[in-house]
C-alpha positions as CSV (number, residue, x, y, z in Angstrom):
1,M,162.6,153.7,122.2
2,L,159.5,155.0,120.5
3,K,161.5,157.9,119.1
4,Y,163.8,155.4,117.4
5,A,160.9,153.7,115.7
6,G,160.6,156.6,113.4
7,H,164.1,156.3,112.1
8,R,164.7,154.6,108.7
9,W,166.8,151.9,110.2
10,A,163.8,150.8,112.2
11,L,162.2,150.0,108.8
12,I,165.3,148.6,107.1
13,I,166.6,146.1,109.7
14,P,163.2,144.3,110.3
15,S,162.6,144.3,106.6
16,L,166.0,142.7,105.9
17,I,165.5,140.0,108.6
18,I,162.0,139.2,107.3
19,G,163.1,139.2,103.7
20,L,166.2,137.1,104.2
21,I,164.5,134.4,106.2
22,S,161.7,134.4,103.6
23,V,164.3,134.0,100.8
24,Y,165.8,131.1,102.7
25,D,162.4,129.5,103.1
26,G,161.7,130.0,99.4
27,Y,165.1,128.4,98.6
28,L,164.1,125.3,100.6
29,V,160.8,125.1,98.6
30,L,162.7,125.3,95.3
31,R,165.4,122.9,96.5
32,T,162.9,120.2,97.5
33,G,160.7,120.7,94.4
34,E,157.8,118.4,94.2
35,D,158.9,116.7,97.4
36,I,157.8,119.9,99.3
37,D,154.5,118.1,100.0
38,F,156.3,115.7,102.2
39,F,158.0,118.4,104.2
40,E,155.2,120.9,104.5
41,K,153.3,120.8,107.7
42,N,150.6,123.5,107.2
43,M,147.4,121.9,106.0
44,F,146.4,124.9,103.8
45,N,149.8,124.9,102.2
46,K,149.6,121.1,101.6
47,W,146.2,121.7,99.9
48,L,147.6,124.6,97.8
49,I,150.6,122.4,96.7
50,D,148.3,119.5,95.8
51,A,145.9,121.7,93.9
52,T,148.4,123.9,92.0
53,G,151.9,122.5,92.3
54,S,155.1,123.7,94.0
55,W,155.9,126.6,91.6
56,Y,152.6,128.2,92.3
57,F,153.1,127.7,96.0
58,F,156.5,129.4,95.7
59,F,154.9,132.3,93.8
60,V,152.2,132.7,96.5
61,K,154.9,132.7,99.2
62,C,156.8,135.5,97.4
63,V,153.7,137.6,96.8
64,T,152.6,137.3,100.4
65,T,156.1,138.3,101.7
66,L,156.0,141.4,99.5
67,I,152.5,142.2,100.8
68,V,153.8,141.9,104.4
69,L,156.8,144.2,103.7
70,L,154.5,146.8,102.0
71,C,152.2,146.7,105.0
72,L,155.1,147.3,107.3
73,W,156.3,150.2,105.2
74,Y,152.8,151.7,105.3
75,L,152.7,151.2,109.1
76,H,156.1,152.8,109.5
77,K,154.9,155.9,107.5
78,K,151.5,156.3,109.1
79,Y,151.5,154.6,112.5
80,T,155.1,154.8,113.8
81,V,154.3,153.8,117.4
82,H,152.3,150.7,116.4
83,Y,154.9,149.8,113.7
84,F,157.6,149.0,116.2
85,W,155.6,146.4,118.0
86,I,154.0,144.9,114.9
87,S,157.4,144.6,113.2
88,M,159.0,143.0,116.2
89,A,156.1,140.4,116.3
90,V,156.7,139.6,112.6
91,V,160.5,139.4,113.1
92,G,159.9,137.1,116.1
93,F,157.7,134.9,114.0
94,Q,160.2,134.7,111.2
95,I,163.0,133.9,113.7
96,G,160.8,131.1,115.1
97,L,160.2,129.9,111.5
98,L,164.0,129.8,110.9
99,W,164.5,127.9,114.1
100,Y,161.8,125.4,113.1
101,L,163.2,125.0,109.6
102,E,166.7,124.2,110.9
103,T,165.6,121.9,113.7
104,N,163.1,119.7,111.8
């Protein structure tokens, strides 16, 4: 299993899952527009939306997703053994987010 973690598919598949779920989450932000404040549950995000607006919130979500993907790429190159477990934790979180978005 650890030998597989060095393979490029071990980088591509988690990145695709994280990216696609993040794109869907961003689509929901854009679709709800200014009403996102009603749907958002995270208090920091509510504050950010109130302070700056939904477009800035969308921009911050995109930038932070790119930062996470770049960090995973770096981990894949430098710390292959740790990368597998960290990427699985992020993928699990994203799948949990998708489940939450679809059930609430």
